[in-house]
N, C-alpha and C positions, 0 to 999 in steps of 0.2 A: 642951767637947763630953761630953755627963756617957753617950756610952757609947749611946745610947738613938735617938741620930739616925740616920738614913736618908741617904745619897747615888745618886743614881743617875749613873758617874759614865761622860762619849761618851769618843767612840775621843782623840782631843785629849786629854780628859785624863787615860789613862790612858796612853798615850806620853807624852807631859810625867813620867807616875810613873813607866814601866820606861825613857826616858831620861836620867834624875836620881835612878834611885835610893832615894826618895821610901818610908819606914816608912808604911803602910795607917795611915786613924784606928778607934780605938776604934770607929770606928759599921757598924753595916749597910751596906752600899756592893751595891750594883747594876752590874751592866756589858745589851747589851741584845748579845741575835741575831747583829744589826746590826754590832755595833762588831768585834765575834768573827771574825768573816767576814776584819771586814777585817786586823785584826790576823795576821793569819795566811794573808794573799796577801797579804803585802809580799816585790814579789820576791827582796829577798838577802837572806830572814829563813833566818840559817844553825840545825842542830839543837837548841845550846845558846838560844840565842835564841825556838824555836818550842815546849819544855821551861819554858819562863823565864813566857815570857808564860801556858803548859797553867796552872804552876803557882799563878805570884800571880790567876788568873781564878775559879779552883780553892779557894780566898776569900772566894769573893763569889757572892752571887745571880746568876743568868743566869735573865735578860728575853725569851720568849720568842716567840717573834713569833704569833702563828695566819693562816690561809692565810685570814683575809679580808684581818687586814692587808698583807700581800702582795704579793694581786693588788690 
């Protein structure tokens, strides 16, 4: 990877990343607002897991949904 590669990670890819403790590639990574909602809505999520999720997502760029997309 050149470092200029861009990837949009879906919720399943993010869950796999968290479960397996993978190192983030030197690429530009994106996630959608929906993935963030899904990750943080997990029923048995504890404070440490929530903090870890938020820390990892902070290293990526969020793709927010417009009102038209939500509707």
